[in-house]
C-alpha positions in Angstrom: 9.4 8.9 12.4 6.0 7.4 12.2 5.6 4.0 13.8 2.2 2.4 13.9 1.3 0.3 16.9 2.8 -3.2 16.5 -0.5 -4.4 18.1 -2.7 -3.0 15.4 -4.7 -5.9 14.0 -4.7 -6.3 10.2 -7.5 -8.2 8.6 -6.6 -10.0 5.3 -9.2 -11.0 2.7 -8.0 -14.6 3.2 -6.6 -16.0 6.4 -6.5 -15.0 10.0 -6.3 -11.5 11.3 -3.0 -10.8 13.1 -1.2 -8.0 14.8 1.1 -5.9 12.6 4.2 -7.2 14.4 3.3 -10.7 13.4 3.1 -9.7 9.7 6.5 -8.0 10.0 8.4 -10.9 11.5 10.2 -11.8 8.3 9.5 -9.2 5.7 9.2 -5.4 5.3 5.9 -4.0 4.1 5.1 -2.1 0.9 1.5 -1.1 1.0 -0.7 0.7 -1.5 -3.5 2.2 0.5 -6.6 2.8 -1.4 -10.2 3.9 -1.0 -12.4 1.9 -3.3 -15.2 4.5 -3.2 -13.2 7.1 -5.0 -12.3 7.4 -8.7 -8.8 8.5 -7.9 -7.9 5.1 -6.4 -9.4 3.5 -9.4 -7.3 5.6 -11.8 -4.1 4.2 -10.1 -5.1 0.5 -9.7 -3.1 -0.8 -12.7 -0.1 1.3 -11.9 -0.2 0.2 -8.2 -0.4 -3.4 -9.2 2.6 -3.0 -11.5 4.6 -1.4 -8.7 3.7 -4.1 -6.2 4.4 -6.9 -8.7 7.9 -5.5 -9.2 8.8 -6.2 -5.5 6.8 -9.4 -5.1 9.9 -11.7 -5.2 11.9 -9.6 -2.9 11.9 -9.6 0.9 9.1 -7.1 1.0 5.5 -8.3 1.7 3.6 -6.3 -0.9 0.0 -5.6 -0.2 -3.1 -3.4 -0.6 -4.7 -1.8 2.4 -8.3 -1.1 1.3 -10.5 1.2 3.4 -13.6 -1.1 3.0 -15.1 -4.3 4.0 -14.0 -7.5 2.3 -16.8 -7.7 -0.3 -16.2 -4.1 -1.4 -12.4 -4.6 -1.5 -12.7 -7.8 -3.6 -15.2 -6.1 -6.0 -12.9 -3.1 -6.4 -9.7 -5.0 -6.9 -11.1 -7.7 -9.1 -8.4 -10.2 -10.2 -5.8 -8.2 -8.3 -7.4 -9.4 -5.0 -6.2 -13.0 -5.9 -2.7 -11.9 -6.9 -1.7 -9.8 -3.9 -2.2 -9.8 -0.2 -5.1 -7.5 0.7 -5.9 -6.0 4.1 -9.3 -4.4 4.9 -9.2 -1.3 7.1 -12.9 -0.5 7.3 -12.5 1.9 10.3 -9.2 3.4 8.9 -7.3 2.5 12.1 -4.2 1.6 10.2 -4.6 4.6 7.9 -4.7 6.9 10.9 -1.6 5.3 12.4 0.3 5.8 9.2 -0.6 9.5 9.4 -1.9 9.6 5.9 -4.0 12.5 4.8 -4.6 11.6 1.1 -5.4 8.4 -0.7 -4.2 6.6 -2.7 -0.8 6.3 -1.0 2.3 4.2 -1.1 3.9 3.3 2.2 7.1 1.4 3.0 7.4 0.0 6.6 10.7 -1.4 7.7 10.6 -4.8 9.5 10.8 -2.9 12.8 7.5 -1.2 12.0 8.9 2.3 11.2 7.5 4.1 8.1 10.6 4.8 6.1 9.1 6.3 3.0 5.6 7.3 1.8 3.8 9.2 -0.9 0.3 10.4 -1.0 -2.0 11.0 -4.0 -0.4 10.2 -7.3 2.8 12.2 -7.9 5.0 9.9 -10.0 8.2 11.5 -8.8 7.2 10.9 -5.1 6.2 7.3 -5.8 9.5 6.9 -7.7 11.3 8.2 -4.6 9.6 5.6 -2.4 10.3 2.7 -4.8 13.9 3.8 -5.2 14.2 3.7 -1.4 12.7 0.2 -1.2 14.9 -1.0 -4.0 18.0 0.2 -2.2 16.8 -1.2 1.1 16.2 -4.7 -0.3 18.8 -4.8 -3.1 16.1 -5.2 -5.8 15.3 -3.7 -9.1 12.9 -0.8 -9.2 9.9 -0.2 -11.4 9.8 2.5 -14.0 7.7 5.4 -12.7 6.0 6.9 -14.6 5.5 4.2 -17.2 3.5 4.4 -20.5 -0.2 4.2 -19.6 0.2 5.7 -16.1 -2.2 8.5 -15.3 -1.1 12.1 -15.0 -0.4 13.4 -11.5 -3.3 14.1 -9.3 -4.1 15.0 -5.7 -5.7 12.2 -3.8 -8.9 12.3 -1.7 -9.1 12.7 2.0 -7.8 9.7 3.9 -9.9 10.3 6.9 -13.6 10.8 6.3 
């Protein structure tokens, strides 16, 4: 099992930076990890927002982890930056701890900090598997993946550059 350090500091666009264990005190984490400097992450932005919105009312803290500074993250996400919690991981410290090799990625962390499910790149069946796991874990409805308008499957870009 992959378990990032509970002391890893996550920097939100709004609010105070806190250690991972503080963010996980009440809710699980469902993160879409993206690189705003790649077209692949851009191709998936509407789909990712739809997936996160599906779980927004559950006991999952939905969020984006963006591998950029705040201004770049805000520019890339546009209005989605105001709808969802956004963390900036400029040095990709959290990305490394999640053991990701490709972005975009979908990662589900249980409240104890363990990565319970993840998918890298955009493979609709793999993302569906992650969301099915999340839906079972929190007794919530799952999004339709793929849905009309979703892009075709593609390999992501390197997570660590």
